[in-house]
N, C-alpha and C positions, 0 to 999 in steps of 0.2 A: 479578589473577586473571581468566582468560578466562571469558566467559559464552557460552552457546549462544543465539543469536538473530539477528534481522535488523532492519535499519533500515526503518521505514515512512516513505515520503516522501509528504506530503500537499500537493498543489499546487492552487491555485484555477484553475478553468477556466471559460470562458463557453461555454454550450451554446446554439446557435441555428442557424437555417437559414443555410448558408453562401452561398446565392445572393441573400440579401436586400440591399437598398440599404445603403450604408455610412452614410447619414445617419439610419438608424433609431435610435430612442431605446434606451438601454441597458436600460430597463425591459422591453423586448420580448424580451430574452434572459435566460436563467436562469443565475445564477452558482452553480456547483457545485464540489465538491472531489473530485479524483481521488487515491486512495491506492494506492500501488504499492510493491512490493518489487522492486528492480532485478534481483536474481539469480533471481527466481521469476516468470516472465512470466504464469503463470496466476493469480497472486495480485495482482489489481487490481480496484478497485471505484470507483463513482461515487456520491456522496451529496450531500445538501443542506448539510451542515455538516462542519467538520473532525472534530469529535468522532464524529459518526455514521460518517464515512468510515473513520476509524481503527478504530472498534469493528467495523464490518462486515468490514474487512480482517483483523482479529485472528480473527474467527469463520471467515472463509474460509480463512485460513492453517491453522487447526486441521483443517479438512476436507481440505485439500491435504496436510498432514502425514500424516493418517490414510491417505489414498490412496497416498502414497509408501510408507508402512510396509507397507500391505497388498500392494502389488505388488513389494516388495523393492527399489524404486528409492531411491537415496541423495539426500537433500536437498543442495542446493549448499552449499559451504563457508560457515560462519557469518560474519557481519559483525563487524568490530571494534566493541565496545560504546563505545569512547571517542570515535570520530570518525565522523560520518556519511559515506557514500560520495561524496556530491556537495556542492558548495558552491552553493546556490541563493539566497544572501542577497540577490541583486538582484531576485528574484521576490517581489513584495509578497504577504504572506499565506502564505508557505511554512512548513510545519511538518514536523519530522522527529521520529519517536518510535521508541525501541528496544523490540522485543518479544522476550521470552525464549521459548525453545523447549525442550521436553523431548525427549530421545532417544526413538526408537521403542521401544515396549513389545513384549516377546515373547509376552505373553498377550492373549487376546481380552477386550474389555470390552463 
């Protein structure tokens, strides 16, 4: 049975000044998590934990969906709920989570 939704990919990233010396301690850089939906470029966030990044992206996706519905723009085709779109198993700390989406409502809330 098909479901309407998208895969959220949460990938660990290191945020730091790119022109710093390479021998700098890892503690001087901040490890964060970027959550993205590949088919919706404006749906992407950066947070301190995977749970926080995924929840922030869920919240952002709700507002993106609302904006698409308001303007009459169609959301991209839904992802397959069975298989994530990319294979990032070689990336340590990678998480993929499927989020269900409701279709646009015809009434104002």
